[in-house]
N, C-alpha and C positions, 0 to 999 in steps of 0.2 A: 682499462681505466676509463677510456672514452665511452664504452658501453655502459659502465656503471653510472657515469655522469648523466648520460642521456636518460637512463632509467630513473635516476633521482629527479631530474627535471621534469620528466613526463609525469611521475607520480605527484610531484608538487603541483603541476599544472592541473591534474585531475582533482586534487583537493581544492584548489582555488576555484575551479569551474563548479564543483559541487557546492561550495559556499555561495557563489553567485546564483546558482540555481535555486538554492534555499532562500536567498534574498528576494528573488523575483517571485517565488511562490508565496512567501510570507507577506510580501508587499501587496500582492493581489488580494489576499485574504484580509489584511488589515484595512485597505482602502475600501473594500466592499462592506466590511463588517463594522466599521467605525460608526458611531451614533451620529445620524444626520442632525438631530436636534442639538446635541452637545457641540458639534462642530459649528453650527450656525450661531449658537449662543456665544461661543468663544470668539467667533469672527466678529460679532457685533460689539464685543468688548475690546476689540483691537488686536487680537491674536493673529499675527501674520501667517503663522504656519497653518492655523485652522482655515484661514482664508484660501491658502494654497491648496489644501485638501479639498475644499469645496470646488475650487476652480478645476482641479484635476478630475473630479467626479462628475462635473457638468458635461465633460466630453468623454463619455464612457467608451465610445468606439476606440478613440486614440489611446485611452488608458489600458484597456484590455488588450488591444493590438500590440502596443509597445511592450507590455509585460510578458505576453505569450511569446512574442518574437524573441525577446531576450532570453526567456527561459528555454525555449527550444534550441536556440543557438548554442547555449552553454551545455545543455544536456547532450546534444548530438556530438559536439566537439569532445566532451568528456568521454562519451562512449567510444568514439573513434580512437582516441588516445589509449583508452584502456584495452581496446581490442588489439591495437598495434603492439602494446607492451606485452600482453599475454600470448600473442602469437609468437613473439620473439622468444618468450620463455618456454612455451609448451607446444609450439607448433600449431597445426590445424585445430587441435583441441582448445586452443586459447580462445576461439570464437565462442564456444559454449561457455567457458569459464567467464569470459568478459560479459556475456549476456546475463548470467546468473548474478555475478558480483555486482555489476552496475545497476541491475534492476533492484537489488537489495539496498545498495547504497543510496540510490536516487529516492527510493520509497521512504527510507528512514530519515536521511539527513537533508534531502532536498524537497520533501513533500510533507510528511506527517509531522516531523519535529518543528519546522518553522511555521506551518499553518496552525498547529496546536498553540504555539506561543502567541502567534498573531491574534488568534481568536480570543485569548485571555487578556491581551493587552492591545486591543485594536485601536483605541483612541490615541494612546500615547505613541504607539509604533507608527501609526499613520502620519502624525505630525513630525516625527523624527525623520522619516524617509521621504517626506513630500518634496524637499528640494532636489534630492538625487533623482527621484522618479520623474520630476518635471524635465530634468536634463535628458534622461533616457528617452522620454517620449518625444522630445524635440529632435534627438538624433535619429530615432527610428521613424519619425513622422512621414517621410516620403514613402518608405516601404509600407507602413501601415495604411496610408491613404490608398495606395495601389491595391492592397489586399482588400480593403473595405469596398472599393469599386467593384472588384471581382466578385466578392461575396454578395453585394446587392444585386449585381447582374444575374448571378446564378439563382438567387431567391426569387427575383422577378420572373424568371423563366418558369418557376413552379407556382407562380401566382401568390407568392407570400409578400405581404406588406411589412417591411422591417420597421416601419414607424410604429406599428402596433406594439412592438417590444418595449417601447419606452412609455406606453400609456398604462397607468395603474390607478386603482381606486384608492386614492390617498385617505379617504375617510375610513375605509375598511382597515387600512394599515394602522391608522391612528386608533381605531377601536381595538385592534389586536394588541397594540402596545399598552392601552389602558388595562386590558384584561391581564397582561403580564405584570402589572403593578400590584404585586402580592405582598402580604406581610401579616403577622399575627396581631397587630394592633388595631383597635377600633378606628383610629383616625385614618388608617390606610384604606379600610373599607369605605369610609365616608368620602375620602378623596376620589376613590374609584367611582362611587355612585355620582358625585358631582360632575366629574369629567364625562361620564356617560350621558348625564342629563343635558349638558351643554350641547353635545352633538345631536341630541334628540329634539332640540328646540325647533328645527326645521321640519320635523316629521310629525309633530303633535299639534292638533288644532285647538283653537280657543274653546270650542265646544266640549272638549274632553276635560278641561280643568276648571271651567266656569262654575260659579256658585249658582245652582239651579234656581229658577224662578220661585219655586215653592218654598225655598229657604231664604228669599230675599227680605230685607227690612225696607219697607216702602212707606210713603206718606201720602195721604189723600189731600189733594190740593183744596178741596172744599171744606176741610176742617178749619176751625177757628185758629187764628195765628198763635194764640196762647197755647193751644194744644200742639201745634206744629213745633213751636220753640221747645216745649217740654219734651216732645218726642226726640228732637235732635239732640238735646242735652243729655237725655237718658240713654241715647244709643251708644254702642261701643264703636261705631263707625263715623268717620269724618265726612263721607259723601253718601247721600241717601237719595234714591230715585223718588220722584214725585209723579203721581198719576192723577188723571182727571176722568171722571165718569166710569172708566173701566180700568182695572189693574194693569191690563196690557197697554193702555194708552199712556205711555211715559211722556210727560211734557217738559221735563227738565230735571236737573239734579241740584240738591241743596248742599253747599259746602259749609260745614260747621263754623269754620273761621269767618267766612263771608257773612254768615248770619249773625255772628257775634258783633262784627263791625257795624252792620246795619242796625242791630239792636242798640249798640252804644250811641249811634247817631240819633236814634229815636228816643234817647234819654231813658232807655230801659223799658219803655212801654211797648209791648209786643202788639197792642191793638193798632198802633200807628203804622205798622208794616203792611205792605202789600206783597202777596205771593210772587207777583211778577218781578219785583225788584231784588229778590233773593235767589231766583232761579238762574242756574247756568245752562247753556245750551247742551242737550244730551248728545252724546257721541255714540252712534250705532255702528257696529261692525258685524260682518257675516260670521257665522259659526265655523266656517271653513278656513278662516285666517289662521296661518301657522303662528306659533308662539315667537319664532324668530322675527317674522315680519311685524308682529304686534309690538314686540319689544322695541324695534326700530321706530315704529310710529309713536310709541309712548315718548321716546327720547326726542323725536322731531317735533311733536306737538307740545311737549312738556306737560303731558297729561298722565294721570295715574289710574283712570277709571273709564271703562267703556261698557256699553250695553250690547249684549250679544243677541242677534236675531237670526232666524232661519231663513231659508230661501223664499218664504212667503211673507217675510217681514214680521212674523210673530216673535214676541219676546221670549227668549230662552233662559236668559240669566245675565250675570255680569262677570267681567274679568278685570282684575286690577294688576298694577305693576307688582304688587306684593305677591300675587298668585304666581306670576311668572318666575319671580325670584325664588319662591318656595319650590318650584319645579327643579331648580338647580341646587339650592343649599338645604332643602328640606323644610319642614314646618317652622315658621317664625311666629313665636308667641310673644305678646307683650302683656302689660299689666291689665289691659282691658279685654283681652281675648277671652271668650267663653267656649273655647273649644273642648268638646267632649271626645276623649280618645276613642277612635273607631276600632282599635285592635287591643285585645287584652290577652296576654299570654298566660296560659294555665300552667300549673305545677307539673302536669304530666306531659308537657311539651306540645300540646295542642294550642290553637288560637281561636278565640271568639272574635269574629270580625263582623262589623256592620255591613249590610249589603251595599251601602253607598260608598264604602271605601274604594278608592280607585286602584286598579291593577298596577298603575305606575308607582304609586306610593308603596305598595307591597313589594314590588321589585326593588325599589330603591332602598327601602328600609331593611328588608330581610333577604334580598337577592334571590327571590323566588322566580324561577323561570316560567312565567305564565305569559301567554300571548295576549295582546290587547288591540289587534287590528280591527276587529268588528264590534267592539264594545269598549267601555272605559271602566266600569265598576265590576266588583266581584259578583254582584247579583246579575249583572249583564252577561258575565261569562257563563254562569249556570244556565240562564235562560237560553243563551245561544246554543250551548252544548246539548241541553235536553230537549230544546224545541217545544217546551211547555212550561207551565207554571207549577213547580213541584209543591208538594204538601210538607208541612212540618213533620219531621221524623224520617224523611227520606234521605238516602245517602247516595252519593255518586263519586266516581273516580275519573278524573280527567288530568292529563299531563303529569301523571305520577302523584297527584295530590288527592286526598279524599276530602269531600265536602259533605258535612251533615247539616241539613236544613233544621235550624233550631226554632226560629220564629218566622211567621208569615202574617202580614196584615193586609187583608183583602187580596189584591193581586200583586203585592210588593213583598219581596223577600227582604226581611229586616235584619236577621241575625244568622250567621253561618259559623259552624265549627270547622276549622281548617286543620287537617292533619298532614304535615309535610312528609315527604318520602323518608327522611331520616327517622322521624318519630314512628312511622309505620314499620320500618326495619327493626327498630328497638322492640316494638310490641311483638313482632313475630319471633324475635330472638328470645 
């Protein structure tokens, strides 16, 4: 009777220990797999358990050490008890039976099952177990600290810097999470493109998105004031650069609102106005200024308009606050815009693209994987890859895309037919 009771107690103890092993295994998976963003958001909303999860994960050494110590303790004790029971029942062969049985039991009930559940319910489980895990970590803290000291000392002997383990490229992690934001709806693709663009602001220069000087609407300061007023009123833009003697010599900027105020003060008589009284000081920025820095400067100076110059001080174009916002949200059109679409999709799946369309716009709109490190426009990509100015009718294949030169004016590629990889596969099929 005593033997039977001992056997029952031992088996019950093994079951409890396997449960604890599963708890420790599942807890480790839940705490490491729980969404950092969601935990921080919940913590800001006042969720105490989410705050507890964040606090536990801030001390990863203690968390992992405590969980592994607890897991190993219960696993070893469970195996020892199982070996004792099976030796009593089967003699020396019980060692083999114990090894096989406990390996199978630990694998299924203490590892695979709890970790699978934890992976699918990581956030919820992490918040449920956080109070218990905090107590476990506190109890095992002296041992885990000793283990941590020994580990660091051993790693130091081999020249390994353990601090490197905690260093990560958070931007790359964020980019990876953005790419995981998948879905069949158009708005999902737009959200993904906007998030990518926000991260790219620090890597894109003003010279890549500016309105080129040849496309600028400017005013000659020597023109009669009646002509200047008419040009401003007929222009779709609220800010217009003014030049003197040479189109590259920008002496100021006219703001339409300020001009109207001055015109009202003059009783509507444009002849009474002087060009100097309606000009605002021009703001010049280098073409290498990043969009992130320029956005901060726009906010700091409360300006919306800047003139872009190269390293020699020559005018290259203009960049506005709207240009930067369009890099994030896409093209912003209003009732005064005269934007001609630069991309026209054909019925056969090909695209007719103006040479001046930027690679960034194509990547954002169609998610085409085209590089833009050494150029900004589609024409620039073709010139860079071919190392010459191609003739109309020539075709090239780069980065999986086929490019047919449709039109060329002098030395400028003006129209290209782009055939994406998917369309090429359909044609071959």
